[in-house]
C-alpha positions in Angstrom: 7.9 5.9 -17.8 11.2 4.2 -18.9 14.1 3.3 -16.7 14.3 3.5 -12.9 17.3 2.5 -10.8 17.2 1.9 -7.0 20.0 2.8 -4.5 19.8 1.0 -1.1 18.6 -2.4 -0.1 18.7 -2.5 3.7 20.0 -5.0 6.2 16.7 -6.3 7.7 14.5 -6.1 4.7 14.6 -5.4 1.0 13.8 -1.8 1.7 14.8 -0.5 -1.7 12.6 -3.2 -3.4 9.8 -2.7 -0.9 8.3 0.2 -2.8 7.1 -1.8 -5.7 8.8 -0.1 -8.6 9.5 -3.5 -10.2 5.7 -4.3 -10.3 4.6 -1.1 -11.9 3.4 -1.6 -15.5 5.1 1.8 -16.6 8.4 1.1 -14.9 11.5 -0.9 -15.9 14.0 -1.3 -13.1 17.3 -1.2 -15.2 19.9 -1.0 -12.4 20.4 -1.2 -8.7 23.3 -0.3 -6.4 24.5 -0.8 -2.8 27.9 -0.3 -1.2 27.9 -3.8 0.2 28.3 -6.4 -2.6 26.1 -9.2 -1.1 23.2 -6.7 -0.4 23.6 -5.3 -3.9 23.0 -8.8 -5.3 20.1 -9.3 -3.1 18.5 -6.1 -4.3 19.1 -7.0 -7.8 17.3 -10.4 -7.3 14.4 -8.7 -5.5 14.0 -6.1 -8.2 14.4 -8.7 -11.0 17.2 -6.7 -12.5 20.5 -7.8 -13.9 22.5 -4.6 -14.0 24.4 -3.6 -10.7 26.8 -0.7 -9.9 29.2 -0.5 -6.9 27.9 3.0 -5.9 25.2 5.4 -6.7 27.8 7.8 -8.0 28.7 5.3 -10.7 25.0 4.3 -11.3 23.9 7.9 -12.1 26.4 8.2 -15.0 24.3 5.7 -16.9 22.5 7.9 -19.5 19.8 5.2 -20.0 18.4 6.0 -16.5 15.5 8.6 -16.3 14.9 8.5 -12.5 16.4 7.3 -9.3 15.0 6.2 -6.0 17.3 6.7 -3.0 16.8 4.3 -0.2 20.0 4.9 1.7 20.8 6.2 5.2 19.4 9.6 5.9 22.9 11.5 6.1 23.4 10.7 2.5 20.1 11.7 1.1 20.8 15.3 0.0 24.3 14.5 -1.4 22.9 11.8 -3.6 19.7 13.5 -4.5 21.6 16.7 -5.6 24.0 14.6 -7.6 21.1 12.8 -9.4 19.5 16.1 -10.2 22.8 17.5 -11.6 22.9 14.4 -14.0 19.5 15.4 -15.4 17.5 12.7 -13.7 14.2 12.8 -11.6 14.7 11.6 -8.0 12.8 10.3 -5.1 14.0 9.8 -1.6 13.2 7.9 1.6 12.7 10.1 4.7 13.8 12.4 6.0 14.6 14.9 3.2 17.7 16.3 5.0 19.6 15.1 8.1 20.0 17.8 10.8 21.3 20.6 8.3 19.4 23.8 7.4 22.2 24.5 4.9 21.6 21.1 3.2 17.8 22.0 3.1 18.6 25.1 1.2 21.0 23.2 -1.1 18.4 20.7 -2.0 15.7 23.2 -2.5 17.9 25.3 -4.9 19.0 22.1 -6.8 15.4 21.0 -7.4 14.3 24.5 -8.6 17.4 24.8 -10.9 16.8 21.4 -12.5 13.2 21.7 -13.3 13.0 17.9 -12.5 10.7 16.0 -10.2 11.6 15.4 -6.6 9.5 13.5 -4.2 10.0 12.4 -0.5 8.3 9.0 0.2 6.7 10.0 3.5 4.8 6.8 4.5 2.4 8.6 6.9 1.0 10.4 3.5 0.1 6.8 2.3 -2.0 5.9 5.1 -5.8 5.8 4.8 -6.5 7.5 8.2 -4.5 10.7 7.4 -6.7 13.4 8.8 -4.8 14.3 12.0 -3.2 17.4 13.4 -1.6 15.9 16.4 0.7 13.0 16.0 3.5 10.8 17.3 6.2 8.5 16.1 7.3 6.1 18.8 10.0 3.7 18.0 11.5 2.0 21.1 15.2 1.7 20.8 16.6 0.0 23.9 19.8 -0.9 22.0 21.4 0.8 19.0 19.6 0.0 15.7 21.8 -1.0 12.8 22.8 1.9 10.6 25.4 2.5 7.9 28.7 3.4 9.6 31.1 5.3 7.1 34.2 4.4 9.4 33.7 0.7 9.0 31.9 0.8 5.6 29.4 -1.5 7.0 26.1 -1.7 8.7 26.5 -1.9 12.6 25.2 -0.5 15.8 27.4 2.5 15.7 26.0 3.9 12.6 23.8 7.0 11.9 20.9 5.7 14.1 22.8 5.6 17.3 21.6 8.5 19.7 20.1 10.4 16.8 18.1 13.4 17.9 14.4 12.2 17.8 13.2 15.4 15.9 15.7 14.9 13.3 13.4 12.0 12.0 10.1 13.9 12.3 8.2 13.3 9.1 6.3 10.2 10.3 4.6 12.4 12.8 4.6 15.8 11.0 2.9 14.3 8.0 -0.3 13.8 10.0 -0.8 17.5 9.8 1.1 18.8 6.8 0.3 15.8 4.6 -3.4 16.9 4.8 -3.2 20.8 4.8 -0.3 21.2 2.6 0.7 23.9 4.8 3.8 24.3 7.1 4.9 24.8 10.7 6.0 28.5 11.3 7.2 28.4 14.9 8.1 25.7 17.4 8.7 25.2 21.1 10.1 21.9 22.0 11.0 20.2 25.2 13.4 17.2 25.4 13.6 14.5 28.1 17.0 13.1 29.0 17.0 9.3 28.5 18.0 6.5 30.9 18.9 4.3 27.8 22.7 4.3 27.7 23.2 4.9 24.0 20.7 7.7 24.0 22.9 9.7 26.5 25.0 12.6 25.2 28.3 11.1 26.3 27.6 7.9 24.2 26.7 9.2 20.8 28.4 11.2 18.1 25.5 13.8 18.0 26.1 14.7 21.8 22.3 14.3 21.9 20.9 13.9 25.3 17.3 13.3 24.4 15.4 10.1 23.9 12.1 11.9 23.6 11.3 15.3 22.2 7.8 16.8 22.2 7.2 19.8 20.0 4.4 22.3 20.0 4.2 24.1 16.6 2.3 27.0 15.2 0.8 26.2 11.8 0.8 28.3 8.8 -3.1 28.4 9.0 -2.8 30.0 12.5 -3.6 26.8 14.5 -1.4 24.5 16.7 0.0 21.1 16.3 1.7 18.9 19.0 4.2 16.3 17.6 6.1 13.8 19.5 9.2 11.6 18.4 10.4 9.2 21.1 13.0 6.5 21.1 12.8 5.4 24.8 9.0 4.6 25.6 8.6 0.9 25.8 4.8 1.0 26.3 4.3 3.0 23.2 5.0 2.1 19.4 4.1 3.2 15.8 2.7 6.2 14.1 -0.6 7.5 15.2 -2.5 10.8 15.7 -5.7 12.5 16.5 -7.7 15.6 15.4 -9.4 18.2 17.3 -10.9 21.3 15.6 -13.2 24.2 16.1 -15.5 23.0 13.4 -17.2 19.6 13.5 -17.5 19.2 9.7 -14.5 17.4 8.3 -16.1 16.8 4.9 -13.6 19.1 3.2 -10.7 17.0 4.2 -9.7 14.6 1.6 -8.0 11.3 2.5 -7.9 9.9 -1.0 -4.6 8.2 -1.9 -3.0 7.8 -5.4 -4.7 4.8 -7.1 -2.7 1.5 -7.7 -2.5 -0.5 -10.9 -4.6 -3.6 -11.0 -3.2 -6.4 -8.9 -0.7 -4.3 -7.0 -0.9 -4.5 -3.1 -0.4 -1.8 -0.6 3.4 -2.2 -0.4 5.8 -1.3 2.4 5.0 0.7 5.5 1.2 0.5 5.3 0.8 2.1 1.9 4.2 2.8 0.3 3.1 1.7 -3.3 0.6 4.5 -3.4 3.7 6.9 -3.0 5.6 5.0 -5.6 2.7 5.2 -8.0 2.3 8.9 -7.5 5.8 9.6 -8.2 5.7 7.6 -11.4 2.5 9.5 -12.4 3.9 12.8 -11.6 6.7 12.2 -14.1 4.3 10.8 -16.8 1.8 13.7 -16.5 4.5 16.4 -15.6 2.6 17.4 -12.5 3.4 18.1 -8.9 4.2 15.0 -6.8 2.3 14.3 -3.7 5.3 15.3 -1.5 7.3 17.8 -3.5 10.5 19.4 -2.4 8.9 22.3 -0.6 6.6 20.0 1.4 9.3 17.6 2.1 11.6 20.3 3.5 8.7 21.8 5.5 8.1 18.5 7.1 11.7 17.9 7.7 13.2 21.3 8.7 10.6 21.8 11.4 12.1 19.0 13.3 15.7 20.3 12.9 14.5 23.6 14.5 12.5 21.7 17.1 15.7 19.9 18.3 17.4 23.3 18.5 14.7 24.5 20.6 14.9 21.5 22.9 18.6 22.2 23.4 17.7 25.7 24.4 15.1 24.5 27.0 12.1 25.1 24.9 12.9 28.5 23.4 10.3 29.6 20.9 12.0 29.6 17.4 11.0 30.5 13.9 11.2 27.9 11.2 12.4 28.5 7.7 9.7 28.3 5.1 9.9 26.7 1.7 7.4 27.7 -1.1 7.6 26.8 -4.8 
């Protein structure tokens, strides 16, 4: 494949390095970057890479780089992905594809189409072996604010992007249990939100003015079915990504749960199968084919949650969801 840089290390784990690019036989990680110098050095060590840059904006000027993986905070995903594409490089991104903005979704979609380059969103639920569900949940109990990058302090702290974020703005871990199998989309949504008793999840205590700690969405699918998807920050008795399937037909033989193969000796990777996603992105570039989660599917997974949150703010109003088709 050539040369791959990685943007974003993470505070609690080597998130950028956790996808295994440095272990793929067809990839050379030639550069890494993080805004925080000690984390940048840690990422370079984890990726066995000597070259570092102080920012993604500086790194993508390097003409020897062919593709970039963005593992930064979600509010920066679109800005950086578009910049990478405009420099003539393939790009992959952690989830979600966009952060709360339908305008950014359109901007990313047009940038990918105009570039003719590969874009892939690394949705980890698409890397699980049990991905045959049309009803799903993402439960992540957050009794205190999780660390997130804070532009005001230029550091990672408890007042970063995670604090009080609308649950359905981070919807892909649940939505992929349907859309990652069917390749379809959600066309309409009715969503209810539950006000939280957790202090930082109350509207007066977060920059999003988001009152909800849990949002439960009922979607209409492009195939004419229904799918219920829940994202919750304030349920201490629940945790993780999970789902179930109920259908009008008992035969599931037509549903494929095959995952992209791994090179010999490579493990599953981060988040229960992240290396399968990394290998698919690499193979899509090498073979010039559609990646597992291309920009249309990435936006269909993500934008459905943005509209779901709007529905919750309107007490469950049924709303149309923009559709993305390549």
